[in-house]
N, C-alpha and C positions, 0 to 999 in steps of 0.2 A: 369537242371529242365523240368519233362516231362511235354509233354504239352497235354491236355484231355480236352474233353468236358463233362458236367453235365446237365441230363436232372432235370428239376424243373418241372414234372408234368403236366398231361395234363388235358386242360379243355374243357368241353362238348361245349362251345361256341364255337371254334375254328372252327368248321365246317360252321356257320353261318357269320366267318367272313371270310373264302376262297368263301362262296358264296358271297359275295359283290366283291371279289375283283375280282372275276371270273367274273362278269356282268361286271363290269365296262372295263376289258381288252377283253368282247364281243363285247360290245357297242360301244368303242374308237377307242381302237388297232386292234381288227378284223372287225365289220361290216365297222365302218364309213373312215376308212386309206383305205381299201379294195376298197371299194367304188370310193373315190379319183384315184384310179390308175386305174379301171374299166373303170371310166370317164372323164379321162384326155385328150384322142383324145378329147370329145364333149364339155367339158369345153373349153379346147384349142381353138375349132372351133368357139365355138359361143362368146368367148372372143377377136377374131380375135388375137391372139399371136403371136408370132415369136416363131423360135424355143430355144432362148435363153431365151426367157421370160419363156415357157414351164418348161425348165430346174432351173429357178430359183426359180419358185414356187414349184417345186418336192424336192428340198433342203431347204427347205424354212424352216421346222419346225424344221429337223436334226441341222440348224444352231441356232434356237431358244433354241435348249435342251443346245445346248454345252456351252451356256454360264452361265447357271444358274443349271446344274444340278447336280455340284459336293458342290455347296454351298447348293442343293436341300440336298443335301445326309447327311453333318455333321447336317441340322437342322432337320432330321430325330434321328439322338442322344441326341439331345437337348432340343426337344418341342413334343409336343403330335402328333403323328403318326397319329391319329385320324382326328386331326383339319387339319394338312397340308394336306392329302389325300382328306379330304372333300372339303378344300376351293381350293384344284386345280383340280379336277374334276367340280367345279360348274364353274370355270372360262372356263374350257374346253367346257363345255354345252354352256355357250354364246358363246364361240367364235365361234364353229359348227355353233350356229344359224344364227351368223351374215356373215359366210361364204355365208349362202344363200340370204343375202342380197347385196353379192359385185355385184359391176357394173364396176371397172376398174382393171386393173392389179396390181398400187401400193396398192390398199383395199384390193385384196385377197393376196397377197404378205406379206402384214402387219399382217393381219389376220393369218395367215399360221405360218408367224414366232411366234406371240404372244402363238400360240397354243403350236407350240413347247417348248416355254420357261414354260406353265404350265404343259404340261407332261413331262418335268424336274423334277417336284414333284410328280406329281402322280404315273409315272412309279417305282422310287426306293422306294416309299413309299408301294406301293403292296408287293414287296418283301419283306419288312421290317418287316410289319406286320404278314408275313408267317413265319418269324424268331421268333417273338416275341409269336405265338403260336401252333410252331409246333419244335417237337424234332427233334433230329438227326436220327430217326428214321423214322419217317413219315414226312422232308423234302423232299427227290426227291419225293414222291408221290404227298404231299402239290401242290410242287413248278411243278409238271409237269401235274397236273390240271390247274393253273394257267396258264402255257404255253399254254394247251389242246383250255382253252378259246379265245384266240385270232383266230385261223384256225374255230373256230366253228363261229366266225361273219364273217372270209374271206368267207368259205362255204355261209352261208346265204348273202352275199353281191354279192359271183357269181351267185347264181342263182335267186336272186329276188333283187337285185339294180335297175337295168335295168327296169325291171317288174313295182316296185313302182316308180321310177322315171316319166315313163310314164304313171301309171294310176293315178297320182297323181298332175303332171303338169309340169314338169321338175325338173332337179338335185337341185336349188335355194330350191324349197317344200322340197325337199328330207331332206337337211341339216337341213332346218328350225323344221323338225318332229325330227330327230336323237337328236337334243340341244333339245327339248320340253323332250324327253324319259331320256335323261341323267340328266338331272335339277329335273326331279320328282325321279331318283333312288338315287340322291345323296340326296335330302331329308330324302330319308326313312333311308338312311345311317347314318345321321348325330342323327335323332332321336333314331333307333335302334341298331347300331354299339355300342360297348365294347371299353374303353381304355385300356392298356397294358404298361408300362412302360420298358426302355429297363433292367435296372436292375431285372425286372421279367420276361425276356425271357424265354420260354424255350429252346430254343438252347443257351447256354451259355456256357464260358471257364473256369475252374479253377483255370486258370495261370491268369487273370487278376483281379490285384485288384484295389481299386479308387484312386493308385498312380500310377496306367499305366494309367488312361483315362485322358481325355483333348485334347480340338483341336488339339494340334501339338502333343501330343504324340499318340493320333489316327492315325494321320497322318502318321508321322514318325513309329510308329510301324507296320502299314501296307506297307509300300513302302518300308523297307529292307527286306520283304522276297520275294525272287525271284520267288519263285512257283504260286505268288498271280498275280505275272505283268506277268507271262506265260499264268492264265487265261483268266487275264483282254485282252490281244491282242489276245489270240484266237478266244473270242469272237467276238473282233472287227473285225476280217477276216471275220469270218463266218455270223455273223449277219451282217455287211456293205454289205457285197456283194450278202445277200440275199433281205436285203430291197432295194437296189438300182436295184436289177433283176425284183423284185417286183413292181417298181416303172414304168418300161419301159417294162417289160415283156407283160402285156395288148397291149402297143403299136406297139411291134414288131407282135406279134400274126393278128394282125388288119392292119397292114401296108406293112409288109415284102411281097414282090411279090412272093414267094416261099408258104407263108401261106394266107393271106387277109381273114381273120375269121370275120365274124361279128361278131358286139361287146357283143351282146347277148350271143352268142354262146361260144367266147372267154373266157368267166369267167367260163364257165364249165372244161376246160383242167386244168389250176390249183384248180380247187374245189377236183380233184382227188389226189392231194397231200396235201390239206388241210384237206379232209374225213380221209387220212391213217395217217398223222401227229398226228389230235384231239385225236387218238385211241392210237397211240403209243407212245404220252407222257404221259399216264396212266397206259397204259401196260408193256411197257418195264420197269419203275421201280419198277412192282410188280414183272415182272419175275425174275431181278437181286435179287429182297430180294430175292426169291426162292434160287436162285442158290448161293448166296451169295455177298455182297456189295464189296469184293475183286475186282471181275471182270466189275466194273462198267466204271475204265477207260481204260480196253482193248476195251469194248463193243463201247466206246467213239472215240477209235483210229481205229474204223474199219466201223463206220458207217461217220463218218466223210471223210472218204477216199469215199466211196460208192457214197453218197448223190451228190457230185457234179460233179463225174463221169456219173450217172444219167441223170441229168439236161444238159449237153454237149451233150449228144447222144440224149436226146430226142429232144432240139432244133433244131440239125442238121439235123433230120430225113425228117422234111416235112413231116411226117405223124401223121395223128389225132392219130391212134391206137397207135403206139408207142410212142408218148409223153405223152400218158394218162398213160401208165404202167410205163414208168418212174417215171412220177411224183408219182404215188403210193408207186416204191422201195425207192426215195427218202425221201417221207413222213414218211413210215416206219421207214428211218433211221435217221429222224430229231427229232424221240423219244429219241434214246443214242445220239446224240451230240450237238442239241441244248440247252438245260437244263443244259448240264456238267460242262462246264464251270465256272457259275454261284452257283451250286450246292458244286462242289469241292472247291470255294475261301470259300462258306460260313460254310464248314464244319471244316475249320481250324482254330482252337484254339487260334491264333494271330487274328482274324476277327470277330468272334461269337459272338452274343449278342450285348452290347455296343458299340461295332465298326464295326457292321454290315450295317448301314446307310454312315458311311463315306466309306467304303469299297465299296458300290453299288456306293458312289456318282462317284467313280473313274473307277468306272467299267463303268457305262454307259454314262460317259463323253467321255472316249476311245470309246466305242461304236458310239457314235452319230457323232464323229469325222469321223470314220470311212464309218457311214452311209452318209454324207455330201459329203466327200472326192469323196469316189465311186459313188455315183449318179450323183455329175458333173461329172467326169470322163467318166463314160458310157453314159450319155446324150449327151457330146461332141462328141465322140465316134462315138453312133449312130448318130448323126448329120452330120456326117461329108462325110458318102456315100461313103467312099471308100473300105469298106466290106458290104457283106449282112447283115443286121440287126442281123438275128438269128447266125452268125458267130460271130459276136460281143460277144454277150449274152451270148453263150456257152463257147468262152474262156475266157467271164469275169467269171464266176461262179467258174474255175479250183482256183481265188482266196484263197478260201473255204479251199484246202489243207493244207495251213498254219496251220490252225487250228488243224487237229489230230497230226502232227508235233509237236506243241508246247506242246500240252497234254501228248504225248510221250516221250517228253523231262522231263514235269513236273512227270512223273514215274520213271524215275532213278534219279531226285532229291530227291523223299521222301526217294526211298531206298538209297541213301547216306548218307541222314540224319539220317535215321532209325540205319544205320550200325555205325556211328561218335557216336551214341547215346549210343550204345551196348559198344561200347570202351571205353567212359569217363565213363561207370557205371562199367565197368571191372575195371579200371584202378583207381579208388576212392575206389573201394571194396578192 
């Protein structure tokens, strides 16, 4: 049987739903999380944490996500996505607010862990909404806009988080303010957002019938597709090392003897990466649409090779101009590689529509396992002091090269599957 995708029409309200999920990404995944990276040294000093406590807090969010994200993915295919998304973001808002009231290590660690658990529901839900409202033609662009919302928030944090913190009285007040803003946006989403069921998704498979769907059928149907696993692990290695590097990148720039940059200034260096990637996430899909979607995987492989090499060169340079240029080039490359595994996975007919949530549950679970392991490992290596911090970090970024290798293997799997399908059709004829 040939696997195909079906477009079920476009709703004008899809852009309003995209705006809501982009704002969630901007505030939570972008501004809130990046401000934590920038202020990690300050929070550690104020709280009197040791290096092991700092690493534990840095990994708490991803650890919390690991335990819940697969269940969250399954829920996306069974329950109201709007209610799951709105409820999880509301919980995130409360936890961000409570972060501003933290007075000790255990309280802060617990809040970050629970924040990860809540994030396990809102992050796959945002992507699930994209598959519900956008068809295969618009999916790369919509996913690019969603992905771009995070670096927009990161840029804002890089330039303004420290200034806002100093203006309003400290990092505790900053998180209190962010929590209130997220809650206001959540209330607007509950009032104005619309519901759409999985069976009405714009991106759906013609080959999946009601008999093919169900909890265990969805899981087994996804697990038996090697291509899906390649995309899951490609994302795990690339995003895992990105988040690990992001957690300690500011610390390296602020404390490595070769850098020793002020925390307000250090935020401007990754801002170049955020700025370039913000535009690239939107413009690269438009460029690919012009030259043909068949080139998507090739561009992803090339970008996946260039990005980590640029990071390695930048952090080893000990030169602000060189690292800034490398950040821009890597940011442009992010537009081709970061969304690619997710887009390529969701476009598979075995995954699209009613199975998208379950697939995203597996996808994000592996991603968060990677982030937790990589962040803990990188934190330990940096704290060991056996090598210069920048050398440790730049070498660690080269783990990202595994991602384009796996996507490259996926290209051959697709070609082989297509060849077998042609041969089978010829025999049957």
